[in-house]
PAROVO-544498 format. One record per residue (C-alpha): residue number from 1; residue in one letter; z, y, x. Coordinates in nm, 2 decimals, always signed. Each point is the difference from the previous one (the first is absolute). Last residue first. Layout:
BEGIN
node k=NUM	r=A	z=Z	y=Y	x=X;
...
***
This chain:
BEGIN
node k=220	r=X	z=-0.90	y=-14.94	x=-0.73;
node k=219	r=X	z=-0.20	y=-0.13	x=-0.29;
node k=218	r=X	z=-0.10	y=-0.36	x=-0.08;
node k=217	r=X	z=+0.32	y=-0.10	x=-0.18;
node k=216	r=X	z=-0.01	y=+0.33	x=-0.19;
node k=215	r=X	z=-0.33	y=-0.09	x=-0.17;
node k=214	r=X	z=-0.34	y=+0.12	x=+0.11;
node k=213	r=X	z=-0.19	y=+0.07	x=-0.32;
node k=212	r=X	z=-0.36	y=-0.11	x=+0.01;
node k=211	r=X	z=+0.07	y=-0.29	x=-0.24;
node k=210	r=X	z=-0.17	y=-0.34	x=+0.04;
node k=209	r=X	z=-0.11	y=-0.21	x=-0.30;
node k=208	r=X	z=-0.37	y=+0.00	x=+0.09;
node k=207	r=X	z=+0.08	y=-0.13	x=+0.35;
node k=206	r=X	z=+0.21	y=-0.28	x=-0.15;
node k=205	r=X	z=-0.28	y=-0.10	x=-0.24;
node k=204	r=X	z=-0.26	y=-0.02	x=+0.28;
node k=203	r=X	z=+0.25	y=-0.20	x=+0.22;
node k=202	r=X	z=+0.06	y=-0.25	x=-0.28;
node k=201	r=X	z=-0.37	y=-0.04	x=-0.07;
node k=200	r=X	z=-0.10	y=-0.04	x=+0.36;
node k=199	r=X	z=+0.27	y=-0.26	x=+0.09;
node k=198	r=X	z=+0.37	y=+0.03	x=+0.03;
node k=197	r=X	z=+0.27	y=+0.03	x=+0.27;
node k=196	r=X	z=+0.12	y=+0.35	x=-0.06;
node k=195	r=X	z=+0.19	y=+0.16	x=+0.29;
node k=194	r=X	z=-0.10	y=+0.35	x=-0.12;
node k=193	r=X	z=-0.22	y=-0.04	x=-0.30;
node k=192	r=X	z=+0.25	y=+0.13	x=-0.25;
node k=191	r=X	z=+0.07	y=+0.32	x=+0.20;
node k=190	r=X	z=+0.33	y=+0.07	x=+0.19;
node k=189	r=X	z=-0.17	y=+0.00	x=+0.34;
node k=188	r=X	z=-0.36	y=+0.13	x=-0.01;
node k=187	r=X	z=-0.28	y=-0.18	x=-0.17;
node k=186	r=X	z=-0.09	y=+0.25	x=-0.28;
node k=185	r=X	z=+0.07	y=+0.29	x=+0.24;
node k=184	r=X	z=-0.33	y=-0.11	x=+0.14;
node k=183	r=X	z=-0.19	y=+0.21	x=-0.25;
node k=182	r=X	z=-0.04	y=+0.29	x=+0.25;
node k=181	r=X	z=-0.14	y=-0.25	x=+0.24;
node k=180	r=X	z=-0.28	y=-0.10	x=-0.23;
node k=179	r=X	z=+0.00	y=-0.28	x=-0.25;
node k=178	r=X	z=+0.21	y=-0.32	x=-0.02;
node k=177	r=X	z=-0.29	y=-0.24	x=+0.06;
node k=176	r=X	z=+0.15	y=-0.34	x=-0.05;
node k=175	r=X	z=-0.01	y=-0.26	x=+0.27;
node k=174	r=X	z=+0.00	y=-0.38	x=+0.02;
node k=173	r=X	z=+0.18	y=-0.17	x=+0.29;
node k=172	r=X	z=-0.08	y=-0.27	x=+0.26;
node k=171	r=X	z=-0.02	y=+0.19	x=+0.33;
node k=170	r=X	z=-0.38	y=+0.01	x=-0.04;
node k=169	r=X	z=+0.05	y=+0.18	x=-0.34;
node k=168	r=X	z=+0.22	y=+0.25	x=+0.18;
node k=167	r=X	z=-0.27	y=+0.06	x=+0.26;
node k=166	r=X	z=-0.26	y=+0.05	x=-0.27;
node k=165	r=X	z=+0.23	y=+0.25	x=-0.18;
node k=164	r=X	z=+0.05	y=+0.19	x=+0.33;
node k=163	r=X	z=-0.38	y=+0.03	x=+0.06;
node k=162	r=X	z=-0.06	y=+0.10	x=-0.36;
node k=161	r=X	z=+0.27	y=+0.27	x=+0.03;
node k=160	r=X	z=-0.16	y=+0.14	x=+0.31;
node k=159	r=X	z=-0.33	y=+0.03	x=-0.17;
node k=158	r=X	z=+0.16	y=+0.16	x=-0.31;
node k=157	r=X	z=+0.18	y=+0.26	x=+0.20;
node k=156	r=X	z=+0.26	y=+0.15	x=-0.24;
node k=155	r=X	z=+0.26	y=-0.27	x=+0.02;
node k=154	r=X	z=+0.22	y=-0.24	x=-0.20;
node k=153	r=X	z=+0.04	y=-0.38	x=+0.02;
node k=152	r=X	z=+0.22	y=-0.21	x=-0.23;
node k=151	r=X	z=+0.06	y=-0.36	x=+0.11;
node k=150	r=X	z=-0.07	y=-0.31	x=-0.20;
node k=149	r=X	z=+0.16	y=-0.34	x=+0.03;
node k=148	r=X	z=-0.20	y=-0.32	x=-0.05;
node k=147	r=X	z=+0.18	y=-0.24	x=-0.24;
node k=146	r=X	z=-0.31	y=-0.11	x=-0.19;
node k=145	r=X	z=-0.20	y=-0.05	x=+0.32;
node k=144	r=X	z=-0.34	y=+0.17	x=-0.03;
node k=143	r=X	z=-0.02	y=+0.11	x=+0.36;
node k=142	r=X	z=+0.21	y=-0.22	x=+0.22;
node k=141	r=X	z=+0.38	y=+0.07	x=+0.02;
node k=140	r=X	z=+0.22	y=+0.19	x=+0.24;
node k=139	r=X	z=+0.37	y=-0.01	x=-0.11;
node k=138	r=X	z=+0.18	y=-0.11	x=+0.31;
node k=137	r=X	z=-0.09	y=+0.22	x=+0.30;
node k=136	r=X	z=-0.08	y=+0.33	x=-0.17;
node k=135	r=X	z=+0.27	y=-0.09	x=-0.25;
node k=134	r=X	z=+0.27	y=+0.01	x=+0.26;
node k=133	r=X	z=-0.07	y=+0.37	x=+0.05;
node k=132	r=X	z=+0.07	y=+0.08	x=-0.36;
node k=131	r=X	z=-0.28	y=+0.22	x=-0.13;
node k=130	r=X	z=+0.07	y=+0.34	x=-0.15;
node k=129	r=X	z=-0.15	y=+0.20	x=+0.28;
node k=128	r=X	z=-0.27	y=-0.26	x=+0.07;
node k=127	r=X	z=-0.28	y=+0.26	x=-0.07;
node k=126	r=X	z=-0.05	y=+0.38	x=+0.01;
node k=125	r=X	z=-0.34	y=+0.09	x=+0.15;
node k=124	r=X	z=+0.01	y=+0.29	x=+0.24;
node k=123	r=X	z=-0.22	y=+0.30	x=+0.08;
node k=122	r=X	z=+0.06	y=+0.15	x=+0.35;
node k=121	r=X	z=+0.21	y=+0.29	x=+0.13;
node k=120	r=X	z=+0.30	y=-0.21	x=+0.10;
node k=119	r=X	z=+0.26	y=+0.22	x=-0.18;
node k=118	r=X	z=-0.22	y=+0.09	x=-0.29;
node k=117	r=X	z=-0.08	y=-0.36	x=-0.07;
node k=116	r=X	z=+0.37	y=-0.08	x=+0.00;
node k=115	r=X	z=+0.07	y=+0.27	x=-0.26;
node k=114	r=X	z=-0.29	y=-0.13	x=-0.22;
node k=113	r=X	z=+0.16	y=-0.35	x=+0.05;
node k=112	r=X	z=+0.33	y=+0.10	x=-0.13;
node k=111	r=X	z=-0.14	y=+0.19	x=-0.30;
node k=110	r=X	z=+0.03	y=+0.37	x=+0.04;
node k=109	r=X	z=+0.24	y=+0.18	x=-0.24;
node k=108	r=X	z=+0.04	y=+0.32	x=+0.20;
node k=107	r=X	z=+0.38	y=-0.01	x=+0.00;
node k=106	r=X	z=+0.07	y=-0.37	x=+0.02;
node k=105	r=X	z=-0.30	y=-0.14	x=+0.19;
node k=104	r=X	z=-0.07	y=+0.30	x=+0.22;
node k=103	r=X	z=+0.37	y=+0.06	x=+0.05;
node k=102	r=X	z=+0.08	y=-0.34	x=+0.15;
node k=101	r=X	z=+0.37	y=-0.05	x=-0.05;
node k=100	r=X	z=+0.17	y=-0.28	x=+0.20;
node k=99	r=X	z=-0.21	y=-0.30	x=+0.11;
node k=98	r=X	z=+0.23	y=-0.30	x=-0.01;
node k=97	r=X	z=+0.20	y=-0.11	x=-0.31;
node k=96	r=X	z=+0.03	y=+0.33	x=-0.19;
node k=95	r=X	z=-0.35	y=+0.13	x=+0.05;
node k=94	r=X	z=-0.19	y=-0.34	x=+0.00;
node k=93	r=X	z=-0.36	y=+0.11	x=-0.01;
node k=92	r=X	z=-0.24	y=-0.29	x=+0.03;
node k=91	r=X	z=-0.27	y=-0.09	x=+0.26;
node k=90	r=X	z=-0.27	y=-0.26	x=+0.00;
node k=89	r=X	z=-0.28	y=+0.25	x=+0.10;
node k=88	r=X	z=-0.33	y=-0.17	x=+0.07;
node k=87	r=X	z=-0.25	y=+0.20	x=+0.21;
node k=86	r=X	z=-0.37	y=-0.09	x=-0.04;
node k=85	r=X	z=-0.21	y=+0.08	x=+0.31;
node k=84	r=X	z=-0.34	y=+0.15	x=-0.09;
node k=83	r=X	z=-0.11	y=+0.03	x=+0.37;
node k=82	r=X	z=+0.22	y=-0.23	x=+0.21;
node k=81	r=X	z=+0.33	y=+0.14	x=+0.12;
node k=80	r=X	z=+0.04	y=+0.20	x=+0.32;
node k=79	r=X	z=+0.11	y=+0.32	x=-0.16;
node k=78	r=X	z=+0.23	y=-0.17	x=-0.24;
node k=77	r=X	z=+0.34	y=+0.09	x=+0.15;
node k=76	r=X	z=-0.12	y=+0.35	x=+0.09;
node k=75	r=X	z=+0.35	y=+0.12	x=-0.02;
node k=74	r=X	z=+0.25	y=-0.27	x=+0.09;
node k=73	r=X	z=+0.23	y=-0.12	x=-0.28;
node k=72	r=X	z=+0.32	y=+0.20	x=-0.03;
node k=71	r=X	z=-0.09	y=+0.14	x=-0.34;
node k=70	r=X	z=-0.02	y=-0.36	x=-0.14;
node k=69	r=X	z=+0.36	y=-0.09	x=+0.11;
node k=68	r=X	z=+0.17	y=+0.13	x=-0.31;
node k=67	r=X	z=-0.23	y=-0.23	x=-0.21;
node k=66	r=X	z=+0.12	y=-0.31	x=+0.18;
node k=65	r=X	z=-0.30	y=-0.17	x=+0.18;
node k=64	r=X	z=-0.29	y=-0.21	x=-0.14;
node k=63	r=X	z=-0.32	y=+0.18	x=+0.09;
node k=62	r=X	z=-0.27	y=-0.26	x=-0.02;
node k=61	r=X	z=-0.33	y=+0.08	x=+0.17;
node k=60	r=X	z=-0.33	y=-0.15	x=-0.11;
node k=59	r=X	z=-0.33	y=+0.02	x=+0.19;
node k=58	r=X	z=+0.18	y=+0.03	x=+0.33;
node k=57	r=X	z=-0.18	y=+0.11	x=+0.32;
node k=56	r=X	z=+0.33	y=+0.14	x=+0.13;
node k=55	r=X	z=+0.25	y=+0.03	x=-0.28;
node k=54	r=X	z=+0.30	y=-0.14	x=+0.18;
node k=53	r=X	z=-0.06	y=+0.19	x=+0.33;
node k=52	r=X	z=+0.24	y=+0.29	x=-0.05;
node k=51	r=X	z=+0.26	y=-0.23	x=-0.15;
node k=50	r=X	z=+0.02	y=-0.19	x=+0.33;
node k=49	r=X	z=-0.16	y=-0.35	x=-0.01;
node k=48	r=X	z=+0.10	y=-0.36	x=-0.08;
node k=47	r=X	z=-0.31	y=-0.22	x=-0.04;
node k=46	r=X	z=+0.02	y=-0.26	x=-0.28;
node k=45	r=X	z=-0.01	y=-0.37	x=+0.10;
node k=44	r=X	z=+0.24	y=-0.08	x=-0.28;
node k=43	r=X	z=+0.32	y=-0.16	x=+0.15;
node k=42	r=X	z=-0.05	y=+0.13	x=+0.35;
node k=41	r=X	z=-0.07	y=+0.35	x=-0.13;
node k=40	r=X	z=+0.31	y=-0.01	x=-0.23;
node k=39	r=X	z=+0.22	y=-0.10	x=+0.29;
node k=38	r=X	z=-0.14	y=+0.26	x=+0.23;
node k=37	r=X	z=+0.04	y=+0.29	x=-0.24;
node k=36	r=X	z=+0.29	y=+0.18	x=+0.18;
node k=35	r=X	z=-0.22	y=+0.06	x=+0.31;
node k=34	r=X	z=-0.25	y=+0.17	x=-0.23;
node k=33	r=X	z=+0.22	y=+0.30	x=-0.05;
node k=32	r=X	z=+0.31	y=+0.09	x=-0.21;
node k=31	r=X	z=-0.19	y=+0.20	x=-0.27;
node k=30	r=X	z=-0.22	y=-0.29	x=-0.10;
node k=29	r=X	z=-0.35	y=-0.12	x=+0.07;
node k=28	r=X	z=-0.23	y=-0.29	x=-0.10;
node k=27	r=X	z=-0.36	y=-0.06	x=+0.09;
node k=26	r=X	z=-0.17	y=-0.27	x=-0.21;
node k=25	r=X	z=-0.34	y=-0.16	x=+0.05;
node k=24	r=X	z=-0.04	y=-0.19	x=-0.33;
node k=23	r=X	z=-0.03	y=-0.37	x=-0.02;
node k=22	r=X	z=+0.17	y=-0.08	x=-0.33;
node k=21	r=X	z=+0.31	y=-0.11	x=+0.20;
node k=20	r=X	z=+0.00	y=+0.34	x=+0.17;
node k=19	r=X	z=+0.00	y=+0.17	x=-0.34;
node k=18	r=X	z=+0.29	y=-0.21	x=-0.13;
node k=17	r=X	z=+0.24	y=+0.04	x=+0.29;
node k=16	r=X	z=-0.07	y=+0.37	x=+0.05;
node k=15	r=X	z=+0.04	y=+0.06	x=-0.37;
node k=14	r=X	z=+0.33	y=-0.18	x=+0.03;
node k=13	r=X	z=+0.12	y=+0.22	x=+0.28;
node k=12	r=X	z=-0.12	y=+0.33	x=-0.16;
node k=11	r=X	z=+0.17	y=-0.08	x=-0.33;
node k=10	r=X	z=+0.33	y=-0.11	x=+0.16;
node k=9	r=X	z=+0.01	y=+0.24	x=+0.28;
node k=8	r=X	z=-0.27	y=+0.03	x=+0.26;
node k=7	r=X	z=-0.13	y=+0.36	x=-0.06;
node k=6	r=X	z=-0.34	y=+0.13	x=+0.07;
node k=5	r=X	z=-0.25	y=-0.28	x=-0.06;
node k=4	r=X	z=-0.36	y=+0.03	x=+0.13;
node k=3	r=X	z=-0.28	y=-0.22	x=-0.13;
node k=2	r=X	z=-0.32	y=-0.10	x=+0.17;
node k=1	r=X	z=-0.20	y=-0.22	x=-0.23;
***
């Protein structure tokens, strides 16, 4: 499968490592330019590209950049993607630590991924946002393993969500359908499922226990 990854930090870098190892054709981009990705490309066989080209012909695109950087992504980012492209948003809002105040999230009450979706002009599927990057490399397990970790996945486009869940299964993790994008507050920072290393039952219970109230720690 052709996969584009925008952002080569901890999550983006480790997804590049795993997905290339599984045989996918991965293009990877960051804000500093493809010349800064030579080492990752040599390690993995991924193709470093400018951000504008990351989605070209891709069936899945992963957007894994700081939330404050999302509005700076090129317009028409997904114009050259494959028909029916699924876009994974791994982002989190860290107002005090990194992003500053984002009015759409705090004042309008948008979920973080709904805000991102509006910025890029394409439906997104929220996944990997509460996953430790190291777990992508070290905690993959075969289907049915008793210690297989589960990840929540939220989104409105059911076909895209199925595609993303299938990819996560291939990576060695179970998934739990966390509902539509307006329900994705259940997996944002500060919720019980965020950073949780448990299976399907544990993730399901944690999603149900979440509160929609954004606490002071997660406000600007």
